[in-house]
Backbone as CSV, one residue per row, in Angstrom:
resi,resn,N_x,N_y,N_z,CA_x,CA_y,CA_z,C_x,C_y,C_z
1,MET,0.845,-1.195,0.000,0.000,0.000,0.000,0.888,1.255,0.000
2,SER,0.607,2.197,-0.906,1.380,3.438,-0.966,0.890,4.426,0.080
3,LEU,1.664,5.498,0.304,1.208,6.537,1.236,-0.092,7.163,0.750
4,GLN,-0.212,7.365,-0.566,-1.437,7.933,-1.129,-2.630,7.029,-0.839
5,ASP,-2.465,5.715,-0.998,-3.547,4.765,-0.714,-3.895,4.781,0.770
6,MET,-2.863,4.869,1.603,-3.094,4.930,3.046,-3.885,6.186,3.405
7,ALA,-3.555,7.294,2.728,-4.258,8.555,2.984,-5.721,8.458,2.561
8,LYS,-5.976,7.827,1.426,-7.354,7.696,0.933,-8.219,6.890,1.887
9,LYS,-7.612,5.950,2.593,-8.367,5.111,3.526,-8.590,5.797,4.868
10,SER,-7.913,6.932,5.078,-8.010,7.635,6.366,-9.013,8.773,6.272
11,GLU,-9.962,8.807,7.170,-10.914,9.926,7.219,-10.189,11.208,7.596
12,ASN,-9.192,11.084,8.456,-8.380,12.221,8.885,-6.921,11.858,8.621
13,ILE,-6.320,12.506,7.618,-4.967,12.143,7.218,-3.947,12.388,8.325
14,LEU,-4.255,13.267,9.273,-3.333,13.542,10.382,-3.524,12.565,11.538
15,ARG,-4.558,11.724,11.449,-4.806,10.709,12.481,-5.115,9.365,11.803
16,PRO,-4.169,8.837,11.053,-4.464,7.638,10.260,-4.701,6.385,11.091
17,PHE,-4.237,6.381,12.333,-4.388,5.196,13.184,-5.134,5.509,14.481
18,GLY,-5.923,6.575,14.467,-6.668,6.945,15.667,-5.899,7.859,16.589
19,HIS,-4.620,8.110,16.275,-3.828,9.080,17.029,-3.055,9.932,16.034
20,THR,-2.593,11.096,16.484,-1.907,12.025,15.596,-0.614,11.428,15.050
21,ASP,-0.459,11.503,13.721,0.806,11.136,13.082,0.908,11.925,11.780
22,VAL,1.643,13.043,11.828,1.723,13.939,10.674,2.640,13.418,9.576
23,LEU,3.369,12.342,9.846,4.353,11.873,8.866,3.697,11.329,7.600
24,LEU,2.488,10.801,7.685,1.792,10.355,6.476,1.588,11.543,5.539
25,TYR,1.085,12.642,6.067,0.856,13.845,5.256,2.180,14.409,4.736
26,TYR,3.161,14.579,5.626,4.437,15.166,5.195,5.193,14.243,4.232
27,GLY,5.040,12.945,4.395,5.679,12.017,3.478,5.143,12.154,2.059
28,ILE,3.853,12.465,1.943,3.235,12.649,0.628,3.684,13.963,-0.010
29,VAL,3.590,15.069,0.718,3.931,16.369,0.127,5.432,16.499,-0.125
30,ALA,6.236,15.764,0.649,7.697,15.841,0.483,8.123,15.441,-0.930
31,GLN,7.363,14.563,-1.551,7.721,14.103,-2.901,7.730,15.252,-3.911
32,LYS,6.959,16.303,-3.629,6.882,17.451,-4.539,7.858,18.560,-4.170
33,LEU,8.651,18.343,-3.128,9.523,19.400,-2.618,11.011,19.129,-2.859
34,LYS,11.315,18.117,-3.661,12.715,17.725,-3.852,13.547,18.844,-4.468
35,LYS,13.028,19.489,-5.495,13.778,20.569,-6.140,13.855,21.788,-5.215
36,TYR,12.752,22.161,-4.604,12.686,23.366,-3.773,13.617,23.266,-2.556
37,LEU,13.761,22.066,-2.001,14.526,21.894,-0.757,15.857,21.183,-0.960
38,ARG,16.261,20.998,-2.209,17.502,20.263,-2.472,18.694,20.924,-1.780
39,GLY,19.418,20.132,-1.013,20.620,20.624,-0.340,20.372,21.391,0.940
40,LYS,19.089,21.550,1.328,18.749,22.292,2.543,18.486,21.328,3.706
41,GLU,19.069,21.626,4.861,18.790,20.808,6.033,17.355,21.044,6.512
42,LEU,16.654,19.974,6.805,15.266,20.078,7.255,15.207,20.275,8.769
43,ALA,14.054,20.725,9.233,13.850,20.939,10.664,12.398,20.663,11.013
44,ALA,12.154,20.291,12.248,10.801,19.993,12.719,10.564,20.677,14.058
45,LYS,9.493,21.436,14.139,9.081,22.070,15.396,7.973,21.220,16.002
46,VAL,8.298,20.510,17.058,7.394,19.531,17.662,6.649,20.180,18.827
47,TRP,5.329,20.255,18.702,4.507,20.892,19.715,4.251,19.936,20.886
48,LEU,4.332,20.462,22.099,4.126,19.671,23.316,2.856,20.129,24.029
49,PRO,1.861,19.267,24.150,0.587,19.664,24.768,0.713,20.011,26.247
50,SER,1.723,19.474,26.906,1.898,19.764,28.334,3.382,19.835,28.650
51,GLY,3.698,20.380,29.802,5.098,20.502,30.204,5.530,21.952,30.278
52,THR,6.786,22.145,30.616,7.291,23.505,30.812,7.580,24.210,29.490
53,LEU,7.882,23.442,28.434,8.176,24.032,27.136,7.020,23.798,26.167
54,PRO,6.675,24.809,25.335,5.579,24.624,24.373,5.965,23.768,23.177
55,PHE,7.276,23.671,22.895,7.734,22.893,21.742,9.227,22.641,21.862
56,PHE,9.734,21.731,21.035,11.177,21.590,20.842,11.436,21.470,19.346
57,ILE,12.684,21.722,18.939,13.026,21.735,17.514,14.119,20.726,17.225
58,ARG,13.882,19.920,16.209,14.911,19.034,15.669,15.462,19.698,14.413
59,ARG,16.789,19.823,14.325,17.388,20.505,13.178,18.823,20.055,12.983
60,GLY,19.346,20.336,11.798,20.657,19.836,11.413,21.824,20.385,12.185
61,SER,21.645,21.499,12.904,22.741,22.046,13.703,22.858,21.346,15.055
62,LYS,21.809,20.594,15.433,21.813,19.899,16.726,21.743,18.386,16.570
63,ASP,21.142,17.926,15.482,20.958,16.509,15.216,21.659,16.146,13.912
64,GLU,21.727,14.852,13.617,22.251,14.459,12.310,21.338,15.062,11.245
65,PRO,21.891,15.809,10.275,21.046,16.499,9.293,20.147,15.540,8.516
66,LEU,18.942,15.998,8.242,17.983,15.269,7.418,17.716,16.092,6.166
67,PHE,17.839,15.478,4.999,17.595,16.161,3.737,16.340,15.600,3.078
68,ILE,15.808,16.341,2.120,14.509,16.011,1.551,14.501,14.631,0.897
69,GLU,15.588,14.251,0.216,15.629,12.930,-0.418,15.543,11.818,0.633
70,GLU,16.198,12.051,1.790,16.160,11.061,2.869,14.762,10.954,3.460
71,LEU,14.082,12.084,3.599,12.720,12.047,4.127,11.800,11.303,3.164
72,CYS,11.943,11.576,1.868,11.109,10.907,0.867,11.302,9.389,0.910
73,GLU,12.547,8.956,1.131,12.825,7.524,1.179,12.526,6.911,2.538
74,GLY,12.566,7.744,3.588,12.369,7.216,4.941,10.934,7.191,5.409
75,ALA,10.094,8.065,4.852,8.680,8.108,5.248,7.921,7.037,4.471
76,THR,8.017,5.811,4.927,7.446,4.663,4.230,6.195,4.143,4.928
77,GLU,5.441,3.322,4.199,4.282,2.658,4.800,4.757,1.741,5.932
78,HIS,5.912,1.093,5.720,6.470,0.208,6.754,6.740,0.980,8.046
79,LEU,7.310,2.177,7.914,7.586,2.994,9.099,6.288,3.357,9.811
80,LEU,5.304,3.815,9.052,4.033,4.213,9.660,3.337,3.038,10.326
81,GLU,3.365,1.884,9.684,2.752,0.690,10.273,3.507,0.262,11.529
82,THR,4.836,0.380,11.487,5.655,-0.035,12.633,5.345,0.796,13.868
83,ARG,5.172,2.095,13.684,4.958,2.954,14.858,3.482,3.155,15.188
84,LYS,2.628,2.400,14.514,1.194,2.482,14.806,0.920,2.155,16.278
85,ASP,1.643,1.166,16.805,1.423,0.750,18.189,2.655,0.954,19.070
86,ILE,3.693,1.598,18.506,4.924,1.828,19.268,5.181,3.327,19.337
87,GLU,5.367,3.847,20.536,5.538,5.289,20.700,7.000,5.729,20.641
88,ASN,7.920,4.877,21.070,9.321,5.277,21.196,10.186,4.658,20.099
89,LEU,11.047,5.482,19.529,11.931,5.039,18.457,12.837,3.901,18.917
90,LYS,13.342,3.963,20.132,14.263,2.940,20.634,13.640,1.550,20.584
91,ASP,12.331,1.483,20.829,11.645,0.189,20.851,11.440,-0.387,19.448
92,ALA,11.603,0.446,18.418,11.339,-0.003,17.046,12.552,0.059,16.140
93,GLU,13.650,0.618,16.639,14.793,0.942,15.779,15.351,-0.273,15.047
94,SER,15.337,-1.434,15.702,15.896,-2.637,15.084,15.105,-3.083,13.859
95,LYS,13.866,-2.609,13.735,13.000,-3.000,12.613,13.073,-2.015,11.448
96,LEU,13.830,-0.931,11.623,13.811,0.169,10.657,15.131,0.330,9.920
97,SER,15.059,0.891,8.713,16.271,1.296,8.006,16.792,2.588,8.642
98,LYS,18.000,2.956,8.287,18.585,4.181,8.847,17.753,5.411,8.472
99,LYS,17.284,5.455,7.228,16.486,6.606,6.793,15.118,6.629,7.458
100,GLU,14.537,5.461,7.672,13.263,5.403,8.399,13.446,5.890,9.837
101,ALA,14.530,5.472,10.474,14.796,5.895,11.860,15.031,7.400,11.932
102,LYS,15.719,7.937,10.934,15.975,9.383,10.932,14.678,10.163,10.722
103,ALA,13.815,9.685,9.829,12.519,10.331,9.618,11.705,10.312,10.902
104,TRP,11.728,9.207,11.623,11.011,9.097,12.901,11.600,10.089,13.897
105,HIS,12.924,10.166,13.985,13.576,11.051,14.953,13.104,12.499,14.789
106,TYR,12.965,12.947,13.544,12.534,14.325,13.292,11.021,14.469,13.432
107,PHE,10.274,13.557,12.854,8.804,13.653,12.834,8.216,12.563,13.722
108,VAL,8.228,12.848,15.010,7.795,11.859,15.995,6.284,11.652,15.920
109,PRO,5.800,10.483,16.319,4.351,10.255,16.320,3.669,10.927,17.500
110,ARG,2.371,11.099,17.372,1.500,11.585,18.449,1.717,13.048,18.814
111,LYS,2.309,13.812,17.888,2.508,15.245,18.114,2.228,16.010,16.819
112,LEU,1.697,17.223,16.942,1.606,18.112,15.797,2.989,18.734,15.566
113,ILE,3.358,18.899,14.293,4.715,19.326,13.960,4.698,20.300,12.793
114,ASP,5.386,21.433,12.950,5.653,22.344,11.843,6.863,21.811,11.076
115,PHE,6.804,21.902,9.758,7.880,21.431,8.883,8.657,22.653,8.390
116,PHE,9.914,22.793,8.840,10.770,23.909,8.480,12.002,23.412,7.720
117,TYR,12.814,24.358,7.259,14.112,24.043,6.677,15.053,25.211,6.930
118,ALA,16.353,24.948,6.855,17.346,26.016,7.024,17.365,26.837,5.733
119,THR,16.893,28.079,5.808,16.663,28.916,4.623,17.863,28.927,3.687
120,ASN,19.019,29.182,4.227,20.251,29.171,3.429,21.310,28.289,4.091
121,ASN,20.836,27.146,4.556,21.657,26.109,5.192,22.026,26.448,6.633
122,GLU,22.495,25.417,7.329,22.906,25.568,8.723,24.307,26.162,8.799
123,GLY,24.615,26.772,9.932,25.929,27.382,10.123,25.913,28.835,9.715
124,ALA,26.708,29.643,10.403,26.706,31.090,10.155,27.595,31.469,8.984
125,GLY,27.204,32.544,8.273,28.060,33.163,7.275,28.120,32.495,5.919
126,LYS,27.231,31.545,5.645,27.261,30.860,4.348,26.570,31.693,3.270
127,LYS,26.797,31.309,2.012,26.207,32.049,0.907,24.683,31.939,0.907
128,ILE,24.063,32.908,0.284,22.609,33.048,0.320,22.048,32.918,-1.096
129,ASP,21.110,31.978,-1.283,20.516,31.815,-2.607,19.041,32.194,-2.656
130,ARG,18.486,32.592,-1.501,17.114,33.103,-1.476,16.963,34.114,-0.349
131,ILE,16.314,35.225,-0.672,16.003,36.250,0.330,14.570,36.009,0.780
132,PHE,14.355,35.972,2.075,13.068,35.575,2.641,12.493,36.727,3.470
133,PHE,11.313,37.224,3.054,10.610,38.266,3.804,9.361,37.664,4.442
134,ASP,9.305,37.706,5.757,8.129,37.259,6.502,7.247,38.469,6.774
135,LEU,5.998,38.438,6.318,5.063,39.533,6.596,4.334,39.186,7.889
136,ASP,4.867,39.691,8.972,4.361,39.368,10.304,3.279,40.374,10.681
137,ARG,2.037,39.917,10.739,0.925,40.833,11.032,0.489,40.694,12.502
138,SER,0.262,41.819,13.129,-0.153,41.843,14.529,-1.459,42.627,14.646
139,ASN,-2.562,41.888,14.832,-3.901,42.501,14.902,-4.231,43.281,13.624
140,VAL,-3.814,42.733,12.499,-4.079,43.327,11.190,-4.722,42.245,10.317
141,PRO,-5.767,42.560,9.556,-6.417,41.538,8.723,-5.464,40.905,7.733
142,ALA,-5.654,39.626,7.471,-4.814,38.923,6.496,-4.962,39.533,5.103
143,GLU,-6.131,40.128,4.840,-6.340,40.783,3.554,-5.382,41.955,3.362
144,ASP,-5.043,42.644,4.450,-4.055,43.729,4.361,-2.662,43.165,4.082
145,ALA,-2.365,42.011,4.683,-1.068,41.364,4.411,-0.983,40.943,2.944
146,GLN,-2.116,40.549,2.376,-2.151,40.218,0.941,-1.788,41.434,0.100
147,LYS,-2.345,42.588,0.448,-2.034,43.821,-0.286,-0.551,44.177,-0.165
148,VAL,-0.009,43.973,1.022,1.410,44.266,1.253,2.289,43.302,0.455
149,ALA,1.908,42.019,0.426,2.668,41.031,-0.345,2.683,41.392,-1.825
150,LYS,1.543,41.837,-2.334,1.445,42.252,-3.732,2.340,43.464,-3.995
151,ALA,2.262,44.470,-3.124,3.057,45.685,-3.293,4.547,45.392,-3.173
152,LEU,4.923,44.537,-2.220,6.336,44.198,-2.021,6.890,43.472,-3.243
153,THR,6.125,42.547,-3.779,6.544,41.808,-4.976,6.730,42.753,-6.153
154,ASP,5.772,43.665,-6.333,5.859,44.637,-7.431,7.081,45.540,-7.286
155,LEU,7.304,46.035,-6.086,8.434,46.939,-5.858,9.765,46.244,-6.136
156,ALA,9.890,45.002,-5.668,11.137,44.269,-5.888,11.383,44.053,-7.381
157,GLU,10.326,43.680,-8.101,10.487,43.366,-9.526,10.770,44.609,-10.372
158,LYS,10.339,45.782,-9.872,10.508,47.016,-10.647,11.686,47.875,-10.179
159,ASP,12.385,47.407,-9.143,13.465,48.214,-8.563,14.728,48.098,-9.419
160,ASN,15.025,49.142,-10.177,16.182,49.113,-11.075,17.508,49.040,-10.328
161,GLU,17.547,49.645,-9.150,18.771,49.581,-8.335,19.044,48.145,-7.901
162,LEU,17.977,47.441,-7.526,18.123,46.042,-7.119,18.592,45.180,-8.291
163,LYS,18.060,45.453,-9.480,18.408,44.666,-10.672,19.889,44.773,-11.030
164,LYS,20.534,45.858,-10.603,21.965,46.020,-10.853,22.790,45.102,-9.949
165,ILE,22.166,44.662,-8.852,22.895,43.897,-7.839,22.665,42.398,-7.976
166,ILE,21.393,42.015,-8.211,21.053,40.587,-8.284,20.057,40.326,-9.408
167,LYS,20.061,39.075,-9.878,19.017,38.589,-10.772,18.208,37.567,-9.991
168,PHE,16.876,37.658,-10.096,16.040,36.831,-9.237,14.651,36.646,-9.836
169,LYS,13.930,35.701,-9.272,12.506,35.536,-9.538,11.779,35.588,-8.199
170,THR,10.617,36.226,-8.181,9.862,36.305,-6.936,9.013,35.043,-6.760
171,PHE,8.766,34.711,-5.508,7.900,33.590,-5.141,7.115,34.010,-3.913
172,VAL,5.831,33.685,-3.900,4.958,34.084,-2.788,4.290,32.851,-2.193
173,MET,4.142,32.847,-0.876,3.497,31.719,-0.204,2.578,32.209,0.908
174,TRP,1.424,31.603,1.001,0.539,31.757,2.155,1.062,30.826,3.247
175,THR,1.205,31.323,4.457,1.793,30.520,5.536,0.776,29.690,6.300
176,GLY,-0.512,29.971,6.077,-1.573,29.424,6.917,-2.163,30.525,7.773
177,SER,-1.449,31.668,7.831,-1.906,32.811,8.620,-1.570,34.144,7.962
178,SER,-0.451,34.203,7.242,-0.032,35.435,6.581,0.693,35.065,5.289
179,PHE,1.641,35.906,4.867,2.317,35.673,3.592,3.834,35.757,3.746
180,HIS,4.522,34.993,2.912,5.964,35.100,2.743,6.234,35.549,1.315
181,VAL,7.247,36.389,1.139,7.718,36.782,-0.190,9.200,36.416,-0.270
182,TYR,9.576,35.763,-1.367,10.955,35.323,-1.553,11.536,35.910,-2.829
183,LEU,12.810,36.197,-2.804,13.579,36.486,-4.002,14.492,35.280,-4.219
184,MET,14.198,34.502,-5.246,14.980,33.297,-5.552,16.099,33.708,-6.503
185,LEU,17.328,33.697,-6.024,18.449,34.283,-6.741,19.033,33.349,-7.801
186,GLU,19.412,33.930,-8.930,20.078,33.143,-9.972,21.472,32.733,-9.520
187,LYS,22.169,33.653,-8.826,23.493,33.362,-8.299,23.523,33.758,-6.817
188,PRO,24.139,32.946,-5.969,24.190,33.267,-4.539,24.946,34.566,-4.264
189,ILE,24.579,35.213,-3.179,25.308,36.380,-2.697,25.937,36.039,-1.351
190,THR,26.820,36.891,-0.886,27.456,36.652,0.409,26.580,37.174,1.535
191,ASN,26.895,36.736,2.748,26.167,37.228,3.907,26.378,38.730,4.085
192,SER,27.566,39.216,3.744,27.836,40.658,3.860,26.973,41.449,2.874
193,ASP,26.699,40.859,1.693,25.787,41.507,0.746,24.382,41.595,1.336
194,TYR,23.948,40.511,1.974,22.634,40.531,2.633,22.595,41.632,3.691
195,GLU,23.619,41.695,4.519,23.660,42.698,5.588,23.640,44.110,5.002
196,LYS,24.323,44.310,3.901,24.418,45.635,3.292,23.110,46.066,2.647
197,TYR,22.465,45.154,1.924,21.324,45.551,1.094,19.941,45.227,1.673
198,PHE,19.845,44.205,2.526,18.515,43.742,2.940,18.272,43.776,4.445
199,SER,19.306,43.564,5.237,19.131,43.552,6.689,18.599,44.902,7.168
200,HIS,17.513,44.858,7.933,16.889,46.116,8.359,17.699,46.762,9.482
201,LYS,17.950,48.052,9.321,18.703,48.807,10.321,17.738,49.772,10.997
202,LYS,17.437,49.498,12.239,16.405,50.247,12.969,16.696,51.745,13.000
203,ASP,17.941,52.109,13.218,18.305,53.527,13.310,18.464,54.186,11.940
204,LEU,18.681,53.361,10.904,18.842,53.879,9.540,17.968,53.049,8.587
205,PRO,16.641,53.120,8.750,15.752,52.229,8.008,15.821,52.370,6.495
206,LEU,16.159,53.532,5.991,16.151,53.747,4.549,17.450,53.321,3.874
207,GLU,18.371,52.753,4.639,19.628,52.276,4.054,19.481,50.907,3.389
208,SER,18.405,50.209,3.691,18.204,48.883,3.091,17.004,48.907,2.159
209,PHE,16.981,47.963,1.201,15.800,47.815,0.359,14.576,47.546,1.217
210,THR,14.747,46.749,2.247,13.631,46.405,3.129,12.985,47.655,3.697
211,GLY,13.773,48.537,4.272,13.244,49.755,4.885,12.629,50.703,3.868
212,ARG,13.268,50.850,2.717,12.740,51.743,1.688,11.421,51.226,1.123
213,TRP,11.357,49.920,0.888,10.112,49.339,0.380,8.992,49.469,1.420
214,ALA,9.316,49.239,2.669,8.300,49.355,3.730,7.727,50.768,3.780
215,GLU,8.596,51.758,3.658,8.118,53.149,3.685,7.219,53.438,2.487
216,LYS,7.601,52.981,1.299,6.779,53.212,0.106,5.412,52.558,0.247
217,ILE,5.401,51.335,0.743,4.132,50.613,0.905,3.255,51.315,1.943
218,ARG,3.854,51.751,3.028,3.110,52.454,4.085,2.472,53.720,3.534
219,ASN,3.204,54.454,2.728,2.675,55.701,2.164,1.623,55.460,1.094
220,GLU,1.813,54.418,0.291,0.899,54.165,-0.819,-0.393,53.477,-0.375
221,LEU,-0.287,52.503,0.510,-1.465,51.726,0.915,-2.151,52.275,2.156
222,LYS,-1.488,53.186,2.851,-2.039,53.722,4.104,-2.284,52.605,5.124
223,ILE,-1.411,51.603,5.077,-1.409,50.517,6.056,-0.120,50.647,6.859
224,LYS,-0.198,50.444,8.156,1.002,50.549,8.986,1.949,49.392,8.643
225,VAL,3.014,49.707,7.937,3.996,48.720,7.502,5.386,49.211,7.879
226,PHE,6.165,48.336,8.504,7.514,48.709,8.927,8.471,47.560,8.608
227,GLY,9.730,47.904,8.439,10.746,46.882,8.283,11.273,46.468,9.639
228,GLY,11.858,45.271,9.717,12.479,44.850,10.963,11.942,43.547,11.493
229,HIS,12.400,43.180,12.671,12.026,41.922,13.308,11.017,42.123,14.434
230,GLU,10.974,43.330,14.965,10.127,43.615,16.129,8.649,43.661,15.750
231,LYS,7.819,42.933,16.516,6.378,42.967,16.286,5.821,44.302,16.773
232,ILE,4.947,44.895,15.961,4.330,46.169,16.311,2.824,45.986,16.241
233,LYS,2.145,46.182,17.346,0.702,45.968,17.398,-0.018,46.882,16.404
234,GLY,-0.927,46.286,15.641,-1.683,47.054,14.659,-0.909,47.341,13.388
235,ALA,0.190,46.597,13.170,1.036,46.858,11.998,1.504,45.541,11.382
236,ILE,2.006,45.645,10.157,2.643,44.525,9.472,4.130,44.806,9.393
237,THR,4.931,43.850,9.829,6.381,43.984,9.782,6.942,43.161,8.628
238,ILE,7.707,43.806,7.766,8.420,43.089,6.703,9.764,42.672,7.287
239,ASP,9.872,41.383,7.600,11.014,40.887,8.371,11.896,39.971,7.515
240,PRO,13.123,40.421,7.183,14.035,39.580,6.397,15.009,38.774,7.250
241,SER,14.828,38.814,8.576,15.880,38.326,9.475,16.064,36.811,9.473
242,GLN,15.130,36.058,8.891,15.304,34.600,8.822,16.006,34.170,7.532
243,THR,16.540,35.140,6.810,17.266,34.836,5.572,18.644,34.217,5.807
244,PRO,19.489,34.749,6.685,20.873,34.263,6.780,20.976,32.782,7.112
245,SER,22.098,32.181,6.755,22.324,30.775,7.098,22.250,30.609,8.617
246,GLY,21.695,29.474,9.019,21.480,29.226,10.442,20.083,29.600,10.904
247,LYS,19.283,30.222,10.021,17.905,30.582,10.339,16.946,29.607,9.651
248,LEU,15.712,29.526,10.159,14.740,28.564,9.648,13.579,29.237,8.931
249,CYS,12.975,28.496,8.017,11.867,28.984,7.202,10.816,27.877,7.077
250,ARG,9.566,28.271,6.958,8.458,27.330,6.798,8.477,26.716,5.397
251,VAL,8.209,25.425,5.320,8.175,24.690,4.055,6.787,24.831,3.413
252,PRO,6.709,24.943,2.080,5.402,24.885,1.426,4.639,23.618,1.834
253,PHE,3.348,23.759,2.057,2.424,22.694,2.480,2.554,22.369,3.967
254,CYS,3.401,23.117,4.693,3.537,22.921,6.134,2.215,23.197,6.848
255,LEU,1.919,22.410,7.874,0.784,22.685,8.740,1.083,23.933,9.563
256,HIS,0.041,24.718,9.830,0.180,25.890,10.697,-0.665,25.636,11.946
257,MET,-0.048,25.777,13.115,-0.728,25.447,14.351,-1.138,26.668,15.171
258,LYS,-2.351,26.599,15.691,-2.813,27.599,16.664,-2.215,27.285,18.025
259,ASP,-2.160,25.992,18.348,-1.568,25.512,19.591,-1.210,24.045,19.403
260,ALA,-0.827,23.383,20.480,-0.327,22.014,20.394,-1.382,20.995,19.991
261,LYS,-2.653,21.406,19.977,-3.718,20.470,19.632,-4.539,20.899,18.427
262,THR,-4.216,22.074,17.846,-5.094,22.641,16.828,-4.340,23.091,15.590
263,VAL,-4.687,22.499,14.452,-4.192,22.969,13.149,-5.160,24.026,12.648
264,ASP,-4.655,25.231,12.355,-5.559,26.303,11.911,-5.234,26.802,10.501
265,GLY,-4.386,26.074,9.761,-4.090,26.477,8.391,-3.032,25.595,7.771
266,VAL,-2.816,25.791,6.471,-1.786,25.057,5.735,-1.069,26.043,4.820
267,ALA,0.244,25.920,4.710,1.028,26.787,3.826,0.788,26.393,2.370
268,ILE,0.461,27.386,1.541,0.104,27.139,0.147,0.960,28.011,-0.778
269,PRO,1.685,27.415,-1.726,2.419,28.233,-2.705,1.439,28.946,-3.622
270,LEU,1.801,30.175,-4.019,0.925,31.000,-4.842,1.644,31.461,-6.099
271,THR,0.873,31.924,-7.065,1.439,32.677,-8.174,1.274,34.153,-7.847
272,LYS,2.098,34.979,-8.443,2.012,36.411,-8.188,0.635,36.962,-8.541
273,ASN,0.042,36.478,-9.639,-1.256,36.987,-10.083,-2.379,36.690,-9.097
274,MET,-2.216,35.653,-8.292,-3.248,35.310,-7.314,-3.406,36.390,-6.253
275,LEU,-2.371,37.211,-6.065,-2.442,38.274,-5.061,-3.448,39.349,-5.438
276,ASP,-3.940,39.342,-6.669,-4.967,40.288,-7.104,-6.383,39.778,-6.825
277,GLU,-6.524,38.522,-6.426,-7.847,37.937,-6.225,-8.533,38.502,-4.987
278,LYS,-9.790,38.880,-5.157,-10.536,39.541,-4.090,-10.751,38.634,-2.874
279,ASP,-11.123,37.384,-3.105,-11.440,36.463,-2.004,-10.328,35.448,-1.748
280,LEU,-9.086,35.844,-2.042,-7.967,34.914,-1.919,-7.818,34.366,-0.501
281,VAL,-7.885,35.227,0.502,-7.659,34.774,1.886,-8.695,33.724,2.283
282,LYS,-9.957,33.953,1.950,-11.002,32.971,2.272,-10.721,31.640,1.590
283,LYS,-10.289,31.708,0.352,-9.963,30.505,-0.411,-8.817,29.751,0.260
284,LEU,-7.782,30.477,0.685,-6.618,29.842,1.307,-6.948,29.281,2.684
285,GLN,-7.824,29.974,3.405,-8.212,29.500,4.735,-9.058,28.233,4.678
286,SER,-9.584,27.916,3.508,-10.420,26.724,3.362,-9.597,25.450,3.192
287,TYR,-8.278,25.592,3.010,-7.458,24.412,2.765,-7.274,23.571,4.025
288,THR,-7.469,22.281,3.852,-7.174,21.269,4.866,-6.057,20.385,4.322
289,PRO,-5.419,19.577,5.158,-4.406,18.644,4.635,-4.976,17.721,3.557
290,GLU,-6.220,17.290,3.741,-6.848,16.409,2.749,-7.015,17.120,1.410
291,LYS,-7.414,18.384,1.458,-7.597,19.153,0.224,-6.256,19.388,-0.465
292,VAL,-5.210,19.617,0.318,-3.867,19.802,-0.258,-3.437,18.551,-1.012
293,VAL,-3.607,17.390,-0.391,-3.201,16.136,-1.031,-4.008,15.904,-2.307
294,LYS,-5.292,16.221,-2.261,-6.156,16.047,-3.436,-5.700,16.924,-4.602
295,GLU,-5.247,18.141,-4.307,-4.863,19.105,-5.341,-3.344,19.227,-5.501
296,LEU,-2.592,18.313,-4.887,-1.137,18.466,-4.765,-0.434,18.650,-6.105
297,ASP,-0.820,17.890,-7.114,-0.150,18.002,-8.411,-0.248,19.416,-8.981
298,GLU,-1.428,20.011,-8.871,-1.627,21.367,-9.387,-0.945,22.409,-8.515
299,LEU,-1.049,22.260,-7.203,-0.427,23.216,-6.277,1.095,23.228,-6.446
300,ALA,1.679,22.062,-6.675,3.135,21.948,-6.785,3.679,22.650,-8.031
301,LYS,2.836,22.871,-9.026,3.282,23.561,-10.232,3.656,25.021,-9.969
302,ARG,3.210,25.549,-8.818,3.520,26.940,-8.478,4.895,27.081,-7.810
303,LEU,5.515,25.976,-7.443,6.810,26.041,-6.774,7.900,26.459,-7.763
304,PRO,8.859,27.261,-7.325,9.965,27.673,-8.225,10.934,26.514,-8.483
């Protein structure tokens, strides 16, 4: 039985055996992410329903690195069947391949898990092949974040000064709650280039593209938009700080959690033209893991 067949037999793809196991869903979507995540260390944010910590993170800087090809090969029907009645990896390890054991280590059973990756690999100071802007909204409608994502994409694509520095294609993603905008670079840049051109400088906001674009969007849309990492109530922050190597980013099709027991959205790749759609947010909020799997072939065509 394939993962797809197993999913079809499950009324709830996140609870295929009567308890939470997100690996069935992630094992299916991972097959469409090989190009997008090639060479990037994967990470998992594991939510804890009780205890002193709300979550813990498995990632390549702390654990043996897991790459997308390994996850695709390790997330097997055999692995899922093996851990159907076994909670601990140690009790099942002798029955598993190395890749199956590694997939289990990152994506443990009986927990909700966010699927992340190291945006520009693990370790500090490495080259950068994608610039990542998180539109962090605080008490602001998601529809306003959509307008900001559209304006940010337009500004980046039309910025002649930027075109002198890098060649890129834009990519936009719904996170399950807001939007991400990416500049996918034709050639990598150095970390010092990122610091010079994109890193937001609080005291000198107009020295970076991030700060200048935020000011233009704020003036044009009359929406409170600022550059930086700091959350501002009633505003949208254009935050590039998860771009450098050693930082993490949400994977397309990742589950978005309200808390340790509640999935409240799914990350969906978009085309730039979709940002013009009037009811886009409602459409995106309607996605469930089951709907993603059903439409996966079409959704994956939007990936760069």
